[in-house]
VEXGUPA-605117 format. One line per field, with one value per atom (N, C-alpha, C, CB): residue in three letters; atom name; x, z, y negated. Coordinates in steps of 0.1 Angstrom, whole numbers. Atoms other than C-alpha are relative to their C-alpha. Glycine has a CB too. Example, Ala and Ser with C-alpha at 12.3 -4.5 7.8 and 13.67 -1.06 7.14 Angstrom:
res c(ala,ala,ala,ala,ser,ser,ser,ser);
atom c(N,CA,C,CB,N,CA,C,CB);
u c(9,123,9,-10,-9,137,-8,4);
w c(0,78,0,12,0,71,8,-14);
v c(12,45,-12,0,11,11,-11,-5);
! end
This chain:
res c(met,met,met,met,phe,phe,phe,phe,ala,ala,ala,ala,met,met,met,met,val,val,val,val,leu,leu,leu,leu,ala,ala,ala,ala,ile,ile,ile,ile,gly,gly,gly,gly,leu,leu,leu,leu,leu,leu,leu,leu,val,val,val,val,asp,asp,asp,asp,asp,asp,asp,asp,ala,ala,ala,ala,ile,ile,ile,ile,val,val,val,val,val,val,val,val,val,val,val,val,glu,glu,glu,glu,asn,asn,asn,asn,val,val,val,val,glu,glu,glu,glu,arg,arg,arg,arg,ile,ile,ile,ile,met,met,met,met,ser,ser,ser,ser,glu,glu,glu,glu,glu,glu,glu,glu,gly,gly,gly,gly,leu,leu,leu,leu,thr,thr,thr,thr,pro,pro,pro,pro,arg,arg,arg,arg,glu,glu,glu,glu,ala,ala,ala,ala,his,his,his,his,thr,thr,thr,thr);
atom c(N,CA,C,CB,N,CA,C,CB,N,CA,C,CB,N,CA,C,CB,N,CA,C,CB,N,CA,C,CB,N,CA,C,CB,N,CA,C,CB,N,CA,C,CB,N,CA,C,CB,N,CA,C,CB,N,CA,C,CB,N,CA,C,CB,N,CA,C,CB,N,CA,C,CB,N,CA,C,CB,N,CA,C,CB,N,CA,C,CB,N,CA,C,CB,N,CA,C,CB,N,CA,C,CB,N,CA,C,CB,N,CA,C,CB,N,CA,C,CB,N,CA,C,CB,N,CA,C,CB,N,CA,C,CB,N,CA,C,CB,N,CA,C,CB,N,CA,C,CB,N,CA,C,CB,N,CA,C,CB,N,CA,C,CB,N,CA,C,CB,N,CA,C,CB,N,CA,C,CB,N,CA,C,CB,N,CA,C,CB);
u c(-6,710,13,-2,-17,747,2,4,-1,738,2,-10,5,720,17,-17,-7,747,16,1,-7,775,-3,2,4,758,1,-21,-1,753,13,-5,-15,790,5,8,-7,797,-5,0,5,775,6,-14,-8,793,6,7,-17,826,0,13,-5,823,-7,-4,2,804,10,-6,-17,835,6,9,-14,860,-7,6,3,840,-2,-17,-2,836,15,-12,-13,874,4,5,-1,878,-2,-7,6,855,16,-22,0,873,20,-5,-12,908,5,3,2,901,-3,-12,5,889,11,-9,-10,920,12,2,-8,942,-3,-3,4,927,-6,-8,9,909,-14,4,11,874,-14,-1,13,842,-7,-10,6,822,-9,-7,7,798,8,-3,-9,827,9,4,-8,846,-7,1,11,819,-2,-16,3,818,6,-6);
w c(1,1134,-2,12,3,1133,-14,-3,12,1097,-8,-3,6,1092,1,10,-4,1110,-11,20,12,1084,-9,-2,19,1054,-3,-5,3,1065,-2,8,5,1072,-14,3,17,1041,-11,-7,9,1024,1,3,-5,1042,-5,7,2,1038,-18,12,15,996,-1,-12,1,1001,-4,10,6,1012,-7,4,9,991,-15,-1,15,959,6,-10,-1,973,6,12,6,979,-11,4,12,948,-9,-2,7,932,3,13,-2,951,-6,23,6,940,-16,5,18,901,3,-10,0,910,0,14,-8,929,-12,18,8,902,-16,2,14,870,-3,-4,3,877,-4,-7,5,870,9,-4,-7,883,6,-9,-7,908,-10,13,12,877,-6,-11,7,856,3,-8,-10,883,0,18,-2,890,-16,4,13,854,-7,-6);
v c(15,-960,-2,-6,-3,-951,-8,19,3,-952,-14,5,11,-982,-9,-7,12,-1001,5,-2,-3,-987,-2,7,2,-989,-16,6,13,-1029,-2,-7,5,-1030,-4,10,1,-1018,-8,14,15,-1044,-13,-3,14,-1070,-4,-1,3,-1064,3,15,2,-1059,-12,12,11,-1093,-11,-2,6,-1106,1,-1,-2,-1090,-6,19,7,-1105,-17,9,15,-1140,-1,-8,0,-1138,1,6,-2,-1125,-11,9,12,-1154,-16,-4,16,-1182,1,-7,0,-1167,-2,11,4,-1168,-13,7,18,-1205,-4,-7,7,-1215,2,7,-7,-1193,-8,16,4,-1205,-11,8,9,-1235,-1,-4,0,-1223,-5,11,3,-1232,11,-5,-11,-1209,7,-5,-8,-1199,9,-8,-7,-1191,4,-4,-12,-1173,12,-4,-10,-1149,9,-10,-8,-1134,4,-4);
! end
């Protein structure tokens, strides 16, 4: 059970990091969300 909770936590943390990075690129370079994630 702990392993499942840990795995879900890591997955959510990674998703948050990706979203923050896309948001940063969008604001710094003025890109659309689609352009920023590639």
